[in-house]
MARDREN-922453 format. One record per residue (C-alpha): residue number from 1; residue in three letters; x, y, z. Coordinates in pm, 1 decimal, padded with zeros to 6 digits. Layout:
REM residues N
NUM, ALA, X, Y, Z
...
REM end
This chain:
REM residues 230
1, MET, -00587.1, -01926.2, 01043.2
2, GLY, -00294.7, -02013.7, 00812.9
3, CYS, -00121.4, -01871.1, 00521.8
4, ALA, -00130.0, -02118.9, 00208.1
5, MET, 00156.9, -01922.7, 00061.4
6, ASP, 00522.1, -01944.0, 00187.9
7, LEU, 00586.9, -01575.1, 00269.8
8, THR, 00950.1, -01681.5, 00353.7
9, ASN, 01018.1, -01758.7, -00011.6
10, PRO, 01159.2, -01457.8, -00185.5
11, ARG, 01042.1, -01573.1, -00518.1
12, ASN, 00675.4, -01533.4, -00405.5
13, HIS, 00722.9, -01162.2, -00362.6
14, ILE, 00876.3, -01097.8, -00714.1
15, LEU, 00548.0, -00995.8, -00884.9
16, ALA, 00651.0, -00858.4, -01242.8
17, ASP, 00625.7, -01218.0, -01389.3
18, LYS, 00321.5, -01329.1, -01207.2
19, PRO, -00057.4, -01316.0, -01286.6
20, ILE, -00294.7, -01129.2, -01087.3
21, GLU, -00407.9, -01449.3, -00896.8
22, HIS, -00064.8, -01496.3, -00761.0
23, ALA, -00066.7, -01122.4, -00614.4
24, ARG, -00419.7, -01187.7, -00481.1
25, GLU, -00295.9, -01502.0, -00313.2
26, LEU, -00009.0, -01311.1, -00161.9
27, ALA, -00213.7, -01035.0, -00061.4
28, ARG, -00450.8, -01268.9, 00133.6
29, ALA, -00149.8, -01447.9, 00301.1
30, MET, 00000.5, -01107.4, 00407.4
31, LEU, -00326.0, -01008.0, 00541.6
32, GLU, -00367.6, -01324.4, 00749.4
33, ALA, 00010.6, -01317.3, 00870.7
34, GLU, -00054.7, -00945.3, 00962.7
35, LEU, -00377.0, -01031.3, 01169.0
36, GLU, -00194.8, -01316.8, 01338.1
37, ALA, 00102.8, -01113.6, 01422.4
38, ARG, -00115.6, -00851.6, 01582.5
39, ASP, -00307.4, -01125.7, 01786.8
40, THR, 00060.4, -01252.9, 01890.1
41, MET, 00151.2, -00874.3, 01992.2
42, ALA, -00178.7, -00841.6, 02189.3
43, VAL, -00094.5, -01133.8, 02403.5
44, ARG, 00250.6, -01025.4, 02448.9
45, SER, 00143.7, -00669.9, 02565.8
46, LYS, -00093.9, -00828.0, 02832.3
47, ALA, 00195.8, -01038.8, 02960.0
48, ILE, 00419.4, -00738.2, 02983.1
49, SER, 00164.1, -00550.5, 03159.0
50, ASN, 00130.7, -00822.4, 03413.4
51, ILE, 00527.5, -00863.1, 03450.4
52, VAL, 00541.1, -00479.8, 03510.9
53, ARG, 00282.5, -00486.4, 03773.4
54, HIS, 00447.9, -00777.4, 03942.9
55, LEU, 00790.9, -00607.8, 03951.3
56, ASN, 00649.7, -00286.0, 04073.5
57, ARG, 00463.8, -00447.1, 04347.6
58, LYS, 00786.9, -00627.9, 04437.6
59, ALA, 00603.5, -00953.0, 04479.6
60, LYS, 00797.8, -01254.7, 04604.3
61, ALA, 00677.2, -01483.8, 04339.7
62, ASP, 00901.7, -01542.9, 04041.2
63, ALA, 00622.6, -01484.9, 03792.4
64, PRO, 00295.3, -01296.3, 03793.1
65, ALA, -00040.2, -01468.1, 03745.0
66, MET, -00089.9, -01515.2, 03368.7
67, THR, -00326.8, -01689.3, 03135.4
68, ALA, -00206.4, -02019.9, 02977.7
69, GLU, -00193.1, -01827.5, 02648.4
70, GLU, 00015.8, -01553.1, 02772.0
71, MET, 00262.3, -01805.9, 02947.0
72, ALA, 00282.5, -02012.9, 02639.0
73, GLU, 00362.8, -01717.1, 02422.6
74, VAL, 00630.4, -01584.2, 02672.3
75, GLU, 00798.1, -01920.4, 02712.3
76, ALA, 00803.3, -01977.6, 02342.4
77, ASP, 00958.8, -01614.7, 02252.1
78, ILE, 01222.5, -01664.3, 02535.3
79, ALA, 01312.0, -01994.6, 02363.2
80, HIS, 01315.8, -01836.7, 02019.6
81, LEU, 01527.5, -01548.9, 02136.1
82, ASP, 01769.8, -01782.6, 02327.9
83, SER, 01814.9, -01986.0, 02008.4
84, SER, 01844.0, -01668.3, 01779.6
85, PHE, 02062.6, -01462.3, 02019.2
86, PRO, 02256.4, -01701.2, 02255.7
87, SER, 02460.5, -01415.1, 02368.5
88, LEU, 02160.2, -01254.1, 02566.8
89, GLY, 02213.0, -01547.9, 02804.5
90, LEU, 01837.3, -01566.8, 02884.0
91, ALA, 01849.0, -01937.5, 02957.4
92, ALA, 02117.6, -01899.5, 03218.4
93, LYS, 01925.4, -01645.9, 03411.5
94, PRO, 01718.3, -01708.4, 03710.6
95, PRO, 01321.1, -01721.6, 03640.5
96, ARG, 01267.1, -01372.1, 03783.1
97, GLN, 01552.2, -01218.9, 03592.4
98, ARG, 01465.4, -01399.5, 03278.3
99, LEU, 01115.9, -01253.2, 03281.5
100, GLU, 01237.4, -00912.7, 03344.2
101, ALA, 01502.8, -00945.8, 03069.4
102, TRP, 01227.9, -01053.8, 02828.7
103, MET, 00997.0, -00767.1, 02913.2
104, ASN, 01272.8, -00513.8, 02860.4
105, LEU, 01358.8, -00667.8, 02519.4
106, ARG, 00985.6, -00674.1, 02383.4
107, LYS, 00837.0, -00371.2, 02581.1
108, LEU, 00769.1, -00069.9, 02335.8
109, GLU, 00826.8, 00269.5, 02462.4
110, ARG, 00541.3, 00515.6, 02456.1
111, GLY, 00678.1, 00688.4, 02133.4
112, LYS, 00668.3, 00371.3, 01937.3
113, ARG, 00309.8, 00264.5, 02040.8
114, GLY, 00132.9, 00493.5, 01774.7
115, THR, -00164.3, 00713.5, 01861.6
116, GLY, -00367.2, 00432.9, 02017.4
117, ALA, -00655.2, 00529.2, 01757.4
118, LYS, -00869.0, 00215.1, 01671.1
119, GLU, -00784.4, 00080.4, 01326.7
120, LEU, -01111.6, -00008.4, 01152.4
121, ARG, -00971.8, -00252.1, 00925.2
122, PRO, -00644.5, -00392.1, 01056.4
123, GLY, -00401.7, -00543.8, 00849.4
124, ILE, -00568.7, -00440.7, 00517.5
125, GLY, -00275.1, -00220.7, 00424.8
126, ALA, -00041.6, -00518.9, 00394.3
127, ALA, -00265.0, -00662.6, 00127.4
128, ALA, -00311.3, -00327.0, -00043.5
129, PHE, 00062.5, -00268.8, -00083.5
130, VAL, 00093.2, -00615.7, -00229.6
131, LEU, -00160.2, -00549.1, -00493.0
132, LEU, -00012.1, -00197.8, -00584.0
133, ASN, 00329.5, -00346.0, -00605.5
134, TRP, 00187.0, -00581.4, -00864.9
135, ARG, 00014.1, -00303.1, -01068.9
136, HIS, 00330.6, -00086.9, -01064.4
137, ALA, 00527.9, -00393.4, -01185.0
138, LYS, 00292.8, -00430.7, -01463.4
139, GLY, 00349.3, -00055.8, -01559.7
140, GLU, 00002.3, 00042.2, -01487.9
141, PRO, -00064.0, 00408.3, -01384.1
142, MET, -00066.5, 00487.6, -01003.4
143, THR, -00251.1, 00795.1, -01002.3
144, ALA, -00461.4, 00879.3, -00666.2
145, ARG, -00766.7, 01054.4, -00711.0
146, LEU, -01083.3, 01044.0, -00528.0
147, GLU, -01304.9, 01343.6, -00600.1
148, ALA, -01369.5, 01629.0, -00844.2
149, VAL, -01516.1, 01964.5, -00824.6
150, PHE, -01882.2, 02020.3, -00917.0
151, PRO, -01884.9, 02213.3, -01240.2
152, LYS, -02033.3, 02556.9, -01223.6
153, SER, -02211.3, 02504.1, -01551.3
154, GLY, -02261.1, 02243.7, -01801.8
155, SER, -02281.1, 01850.6, -01740.8
156, MET, -02101.9, 01668.4, -01478.0
157, PRO, -01793.7, 01488.8, -01558.0
158, LYS, -01820.3, 01123.6, -01706.9
159, ASP, -01838.9, 00859.2, -01434.2
160, ALA, -01867.5, 01107.6, -01142.0
161, VAL, -02077.3, 01003.7, -00853.6
162, PRO, -02238.6, 01251.2, -00611.6
163, TRP, -02245.1, 01176.4, -00225.0
164, THR, -02312.2, 01373.0, 00079.6
165, PHE, -02184.6, 01383.7, 00441.8
166, LEU, -02242.7, 01586.5, 00746.0
167, ASN, -01949.8, 01832.0, 00856.3
168, LYS, -01837.8, 01897.5, 01198.9
169, LYS, -02121.9, 02167.8, 01236.8
170, GLY, -02383.5, 01894.3, 01143.8
171, GLU, -02425.8, 02056.8, 00807.0
172, GLU, -02491.7, 01848.3, 00492.2
173, VAL, -02222.6, 01891.9, 00234.6
174, GLU, -02225.8, 01735.5, -00104.6
175, ARG, -01936.8, 01610.0, -00276.1
176, LEU, -01849.5, 01450.9, -00614.8
177, TYR, -01671.7, 01126.8, -00651.8
178, LEU, -01439.1, 01082.9, -00943.9
179, PRO, -01195.4, 00804.7, -00861.1
180, SER, -00886.5, 00736.7, -01087.4
181, LYS, -00868.7, 00399.8, -01249.5
182, ALA, -00615.7, 00281.0, -00982.8
183, VAL, -00841.9, 00384.2, -00705.8
184, ARG, -01143.6, 00190.3, -00868.4
185, TRP, -00905.6, -00106.8, -00941.5
186, LEU, -00764.2, -00149.4, -00595.0
187, ALA, -01109.1, -00097.9, -00450.1
188, SER, -01255.0, -00379.2, -00640.5
189, GLU, -00954.3, -00603.9, -00545.8
190, LEU, -01006.2, -00505.0, -00165.6
191, CYS, -01366.6, -00600.1, -00197.3
192, LEU, -01253.1, -00944.9, -00302.1
193, LEU, -01051.6, -00969.6, 00033.2
194, ASP, -01331.8, -00807.7, 00256.0
195, PRO, -01680.9, -00811.0, 00093.1
196, SER, -01810.7, -00573.6, 00373.7
197, LEU, -01651.9, -00291.0, 00191.3
198, SER, -01867.6, -00330.3, -00107.4
199, GLY, -02167.6, -00102.2, -00166.5
200, ALA, -02240.0, 00255.8, -00045.1
201, THR, -02409.3, 00419.9, 00255.9
202, PRO, -02746.6, 00576.4, 00242.7
203, ARG, -02577.6, 00903.0, 00151.9
204, GLY, -02360.8, 00758.6, -00113.7
205, ARG, -02018.3, 00716.6, 00087.3
206, ARG, -01821.4, 00438.9, -00078.7
207, PRO, -01592.7, 00272.8, 00192.1
208, ASP, -01396.6, 00080.3, -00089.2
209, TRP, -01315.2, 00399.1, -00272.2
210, HIS, -01208.1, 00582.6, 00036.2
211, LEU, -00975.8, 00320.8, 00160.4
212, ALA, -00842.0, 00250.7, -00175.8
213, TYR, -00744.7, 00606.2, -00211.1
214, ASP, -00607.3, 00625.7, 00128.9
215, TRP, -00372.9, 00321.9, 00067.2
216, ILE, -00260.7, 00455.4, -00283.0
217, GLN, -00157.6, 00787.2, -00133.3
218, GLN, 00047.0, 00605.1, 00136.8
219, TRP, 00195.6, 00384.1, -00113.4
220, ARG, 00299.1, 00670.3, -00318.8
221, GLU, 00434.1, 00851.5, -00013.3
222, TRP, 00651.5, 00524.5, 00068.3
223, ARG, 00779.5, 00530.3, -00297.6
224, GLY, 00872.6, 00884.9, -00285.5
225, LEU, 00628.9, 00989.2, -00536.8
226, THR, 00453.4, 01283.0, -00331.2
227, LYS, 00572.3, 01620.1, -00224.8
228, ARG, 00532.2, 01524.0, 00140.5
229, SER, 00768.7, 01215.8, 00090.8
230, ARG, 01055.8, 01423.0, -00031.2
REM end
């Protein structure tokens, strides 16, 4: 997997004067880069676990048993850190101390690891933020709305779509979709990136609308546009 767009070029991240095609290409590149970074972090995490166990056992060997992929990543990252931060002195350390020093630099503390909950669509948020930044740069409204209240009398709101779900008690609850334009727009863009988001469940649940609403809410909070972010 490789990114066609150069993410290191600041000009590619300036969206105000760019067409939607540029934003889509940047969004896809950001998604791919995020997934690649997560794969790298997964390999590093396994290597760190092996090093921790090796040191805790006080094994005599300088290095624990690691896969070729894990060893290659550790060596490449040590070389990168040694080149970028020569003051760390990684290259001058004996092999065992070098691995321990690298582990201490890369190991995340418990509070920085997150909840450990499985992310259903990893990396999609990076793409969503690019698309939302483009829409904002064009001066389009960024309202986050997903549902409406069922009217007590009269006709339903225009473009409203009913759906049902089971609550924690196993009871069927009926809700009413009425996404804002921004939610509908982002949902359609995310479906271009991940076609599996398209369509609805048998009960009418729209994964694309829910995902778009959640990311617009997070984008607005990041921008300081919600009460929670102030």
